Residue frames relative to the residue before (quaternion, step in Angstrom):
aa qw qx qy qz dx dy dz
M 1.0000 0.0000 0.0000 0.0000 0.00 0.00 0.00
V 0.3792 -0.7294 0.5314 0.2046 3.58 -0.99 0.86
D 0.3859 -0.7045 0.5514 0.2254 3.54 -0.91 0.99
R 0.4590 -0.7129 0.4575 0.2681 3.60 -0.68 1.09
R 0.6278 0.5361 -0.3472 0.4448 3.61 1.01 -0.70
A 0.6500 0.5033 -0.3171 0.4730 3.60 0.99 -0.80
L 0.6578 0.4948 -0.3074 0.4775 3.57 0.96 -0.86
G 0.6491 0.5124 -0.3122 0.4677 3.59 0.95 -0.85
G 0.6467 0.5141 -0.3140 0.4678 3.59 1.02 -0.76
W 0.6491 0.5070 -0.3194 0.4685 3.55 1.02 -0.76
L 0.6869 0.4919 -0.2871 0.4514 3.56 0.93 -0.89
S 0.7474 0.3990 -0.2285 0.4796 3.58 0.93 -0.81
G 0.5704 -0.6484 0.3525 0.3606 3.58 1.25 -0.07
P 0.6878 -0.5161 0.3330 0.3870 3.54 -1.30 0.36
R 0.5743 0.5970 -0.3861 0.4058 3.61 1.09 -0.61
S 0.6966 0.4669 -0.2873 0.4628 3.60 0.83 -0.93
V 0.6146 0.5361 -0.3489 0.4617 3.60 1.07 -0.65
A 0.6591 0.5002 -0.3028 0.4729 3.58 0.95 -0.90
E 0.6670 0.4970 -0.3035 0.4647 3.58 0.94 -0.88
A 0.6326 0.5221 -0.3319 0.4659 3.59 1.05 -0.72
A 0.6737 0.4702 -0.2838 0.4944 3.59 1.18 -0.57
G 0.5867 -0.6163 0.3551 0.3872 3.58 1.29 0.09
I 0.5088 0.6288 -0.4291 0.4021 3.58 1.25 0.29
D 0.2421 -0.7780 0.5653 0.1288 3.58 -0.72 1.07
L 0.1617 -0.8106 0.5596 0.0602 3.56 -0.46 1.21
G 0.4318 -0.6759 0.4804 0.3548 3.57 1.23 -0.25
Y 0.6426 -0.5032 0.3911 0.4252 3.55 -1.27 -0.13
P 0.6252 -0.5270 0.3961 0.4176 3.61 -1.18 0.41
G 0.7832 0.2993 -0.2479 0.4853 3.57 -0.83 1.02
K 0.4668 0.7015 -0.4400 0.3107 3.59 1.21 -0.26
R 0.7113 0.4575 -0.2728 0.4586 3.59 0.82 -0.97
L 0.6613 0.4746 -0.2995 0.4977 3.58 1.29 -0.25
G 0.5340 -0.6593 0.3839 0.3645 3.57 1.30 0.05
L 0.4686 0.6723 -0.4449 0.3613 3.59 1.19 0.44
P 0.5570 -0.6086 0.4346 0.3611 3.60 -1.12 0.51
E 0.5715 -0.6027 0.4345 0.3483 3.56 -1.22 0.45
E 0.8020 0.0995 -0.0172 0.5887 3.59 1.03 -0.82
G 0.7451 0.4387 -0.2931 0.4080 3.54 -1.31 0.23
Q 0.8054 -0.2680 0.2121 0.4843 3.51 -1.34 -0.42
N 0.8385 0.1559 -0.1890 0.4867 3.54 -1.05 0.99
A 0.4307 0.6279 -0.5053 0.4060 3.59 1.20 0.45
V 0.6235 -0.5503 0.3945 0.3908 3.58 -1.16 0.56
G 0.4240 -0.6970 0.5258 0.2408 3.56 -0.95 0.95
G 0.4992 -0.6865 0.4529 0.2728 3.55 -0.94 0.91
M 0.6313 -0.5761 0.3755 0.3586 3.53 -1.19 0.57
T 0.6359 0.5259 -0.3528 0.4410 3.62 0.92 -0.75
R 0.6571 0.5054 -0.3048 0.4690 3.55 0.92 -0.91
R 0.6532 0.5135 -0.3133 0.4599 3.59 0.98 -0.81
L 0.6573 0.5062 -0.3128 0.4625 3.59 0.95 -0.83
V 0.6495 0.5017 -0.3169 0.4754 3.58 0.98 -0.83
A 0.6306 0.5302 -0.3318 0.4594 3.61 0.99 -0.79
T 0.6567 0.4946 -0.3069 0.4795 3.60 0.96 -0.83
F 0.6247 0.5323 -0.3290 0.4670 3.58 1.03 -0.79
I 0.6394 0.5150 -0.3214 0.4719 3.60 0.99 -0.82
D 0.6560 0.5079 -0.3141 0.4615 3.59 0.91 -0.91
W 0.6528 0.5076 -0.3105 0.4688 3.57 0.99 -0.85
T 0.6463 0.5202 -0.3138 0.4617 3.58 0.99 -0.81
V 0.6204 0.5250 -0.3352 0.4766 3.60 1.01 -0.79
A 0.6502 0.5100 -0.3137 0.4677 3.59 0.93 -0.88
Q 0.6477 0.5175 -0.3195 0.4589 3.59 0.96 -0.82
L 0.6683 0.5049 -0.3028 0.4546 3.58 0.92 -0.89
I 0.6316 0.5246 -0.3323 0.4641 3.59 1.01 -0.77
V 0.6917 0.4631 -0.2818 0.4771 3.58 0.85 -0.95
L 0.6321 0.5248 -0.3385 0.4587 3.59 0.98 -0.76
G 0.6531 0.5058 -0.3074 0.4724 3.59 1.04 -0.76
A 0.7021 0.4564 -0.2619 0.4797 3.57 1.06 -0.75
M 0.7876 0.2054 -0.0891 0.5741 3.59 1.16 -0.62
P 0.0003 -0.8733 0.4869 0.0157 3.63 0.71 1.01
D 0.7373 0.4215 -0.2355 0.4726 3.60 1.04 -0.61
S 0.5131 0.6639 -0.4128 0.3544 3.59 1.26 0.08
T 0.5017 -0.6173 0.5055 0.3343 3.54 -1.32 0.32
S 0.6625 -0.5070 0.3571 0.4201 3.59 -1.21 0.34
G 0.6285 0.5376 -0.3361 0.4505 3.60 1.06 -0.65
D 0.6504 0.5107 -0.3091 0.4696 3.57 1.08 -0.71
R 0.6996 0.4833 -0.2657 0.4543 3.58 1.13 -0.62
A 0.4860 0.7116 -0.4250 0.2770 3.63 1.15 -0.44
G 0.7014 0.4634 -0.2712 0.4687 3.60 0.78 -0.99
P 0.6731 0.4857 -0.3095 0.4639 3.60 0.85 -0.88
I 0.6127 0.5375 -0.3601 0.4539 3.62 1.02 -0.70
L 0.6573 0.4932 -0.3132 0.4760 3.59 0.89 -0.87
G 0.6491 0.5247 -0.3140 0.4526 3.58 0.97 -0.83
V 0.6651 0.4819 -0.2988 0.4860 3.59 0.95 -0.86
F 0.6117 0.5472 -0.3422 0.4574 3.60 1.02 -0.78
V 0.6684 0.4860 -0.2917 0.4817 3.58 0.90 -0.94
L 0.6650 0.5136 -0.3041 0.4490 3.58 0.88 -0.94
I 0.6535 0.5070 -0.3096 0.4690 3.59 0.90 -0.91
N 0.6956 0.4835 -0.2869 0.4473 3.58 0.81 -0.98
V 0.6553 0.4990 -0.3241 0.4653 3.59 0.88 -0.87
T 0.6853 0.4943 -0.2905 0.4490 3.57 0.85 -0.95
L 0.7505 0.4184 -0.2368 0.4535 3.58 0.68 -1.05
V 0.6622 0.4848 -0.3256 0.4694 3.61 0.91 -0.78
S 0.6419 0.5225 -0.3253 0.4572 3.61 1.04 -0.69
T 0.7646 0.3901 -0.2014 0.4719 3.58 1.00 -0.77
I 0.8307 0.1600 -0.0714 0.5285 3.61 0.76 -0.96
G 0.5864 -0.6438 0.3421 0.3531 3.59 1.27 0.12
A 0.8000 0.1361 -0.0812 0.5787 3.60 1.23 -0.08
G 0.4893 -0.6111 0.5282 0.3288 3.52 -1.28 0.43
V 0.7557 -0.3556 0.2726 0.4777 3.58 -1.29 -0.09
G 0.6868 0.4899 -0.2829 0.4564 3.58 0.84 -0.99
G 0.6487 0.5192 -0.3159 0.4581 3.56 0.95 -0.83
R 0.6419 0.5136 -0.3209 0.4703 3.58 0.99 -0.81
L 0.6751 0.5028 -0.2983 0.4499 3.57 0.89 -0.93
L 0.7675 0.3683 -0.1853 0.4908 3.58 1.03 -0.78
G 0.5553 -0.6652 0.3713 0.3335 3.58 1.23 0.30
L 0.5116 0.6200 -0.4307 0.4102 3.57 1.06 0.77
R 0.0114 -0.7728 0.6319 0.0579 3.53 -1.30 0.30
V 0.4094 -0.6586 0.5680 0.2757 3.54 -1.25 0.51
A 0.0211 -0.8115 0.5829 -0.0356 3.56 -0.78 1.05
R 0.5124 -0.5651 0.5303 0.3699 3.51 -1.30 0.38
L 0.6553 -0.5258 0.3628 0.4032 3.56 -1.20 0.33
D 0.6747 0.4587 -0.3025 0.4928 3.60 1.17 -0.42
G 0.6431 -0.5651 0.3007 0.4204 3.59 1.30 0.17
G 0.5963 0.5912 -0.3613 0.4055 3.60 1.19 -0.37
N 0.6377 -0.5011 0.4084 0.4189 3.53 -1.34 -0.02
P 0.5081 -0.6603 0.4537 0.3161 3.60 -0.97 0.79
L 0.5176 -0.6342 0.4843 0.3088 3.53 -1.16 0.66
P 0.6323 -0.5834 0.3515 0.3691 3.62 -1.01 0.77
L 0.6335 0.5287 -0.3466 0.4461 3.62 0.95 -0.75
Y 0.6695 0.4798 -0.2942 0.4847 3.59 0.97 -0.83
V 0.6153 0.5344 -0.3457 0.4651 3.59 1.07 -0.69
M 0.6419 0.5142 -0.3278 0.4648 3.60 0.96 -0.80
L 0.6573 0.5019 -0.3047 0.4725 3.57 0.92 -0.90
R 0.6491 0.5232 -0.3047 0.4605 3.59 0.93 -0.95
T 0.6930 0.4851 -0.2806 0.4535 3.58 0.87 -0.97
L 0.6392 0.5144 -0.3346 0.4635 3.59 0.97 -0.76
L 0.6565 0.4841 -0.3122 0.4871 3.61 1.00 -0.75
L 0.6167 0.5329 -0.3375 0.4710 3.59 1.07 -0.73
A 0.6457 0.5301 -0.3181 0.4483 3.59 0.99 -0.81
L 0.6314 0.5219 -0.3343 0.4661 3.59 1.16 -0.49
V 0.3724 -0.7754 0.4180 0.2922 3.60 1.37 -0.21
I 0.6909 0.5183 -0.3086 0.3984 3.61 0.60 -1.09
P 0.6638 0.5021 -0.3460 0.4331 3.68 0.77 -0.80
A 0.6439 0.5348 -0.3219 0.4425 3.59 1.09 -0.66
L 0.6183 0.5727 -0.3405 0.4168 3.60 1.18 -0.39
F 0.6843 0.4530 -0.2801 0.4981 3.59 1.17 -0.48
I 0.0337 0.8372 -0.5399 0.0803 3.55 0.03 1.33
D 0.3786 -0.6966 0.5580 0.2450 3.54 -1.24 0.52
R 0.7410 -0.4285 0.2709 0.4404 3.59 -1.24 -0.07
D 0.6638 0.4539 -0.3050 0.5103 3.58 1.28 -0.12
Y 0.5091 -0.6786 0.3762 0.3725 3.57 1.34 0.37
R 0.4509 0.6585 -0.4739 0.3723 3.58 1.10 0.64
G 0.3031 -0.7420 0.5714 0.1762 3.55 -0.76 1.07
V 0.7163 -0.4075 0.3235 0.4650 3.55 -1.30 0.07
H 0.6257 0.5512 -0.3399 0.4348 3.59 1.01 -0.80
D 0.6729 0.4725 -0.2943 0.4871 3.62 1.03 -0.71
R 0.6584 0.5117 -0.3238 0.4471 3.58 0.94 -0.81
V 0.6499 0.5069 -0.3170 0.4693 3.59 0.97 -0.83
A 0.7333 0.4132 -0.2233 0.4916 3.59 0.99 -0.84
R 0.3774 -0.7467 0.4656 0.2885 3.59 1.32 0.03
S 0.5132 0.6305 -0.4068 0.4167 3.54 0.98 0.95
I 0.1101 -0.7571 0.6375 0.0910 3.52 -1.36 0.17
V 0.3718 -0.7015 0.5555 0.2473 3.58 -1.12 0.64
V 0.0256 -0.8093 0.5847 -0.0501 3.54 -0.71 1.17
K 0.5696 -0.5646 0.4675 0.3718 3.54 -1.33 0.22
R 0.4240 -0.6902 0.5256 0.2600 3.56 -1.08 0.76
């Protein structure tokens, strides 16, 4: 039999389990010196997921326009390639992909500056693998962000 508290803790994440145990983790970004609200506060997970979905959709539309007669299997690799290219280019230059710009997010170094292109490439390649992005810490930083020494914040 499955314990409902264990299942609820798994579904709501480690933060809620720690808080239920009386451990105060503070707000996301507190230990990094970021504000709780407003500009440069940690971007929420829903907003980040929607931004990634928008970027992926843009990549799909570009590839579909370039390869209108292809099958979905033929487009899979090019879509991933365009997604990576768009993210590396836009995050390196303006700090966010199309979705991030639309939703008021940006990728920043931990000191607040713009990430270096090499770190953006590494971050994007790990993001493209999907799995590293699923393992987030209490500041909503996935493995791809921790390796690239970056964080997604509100603009």
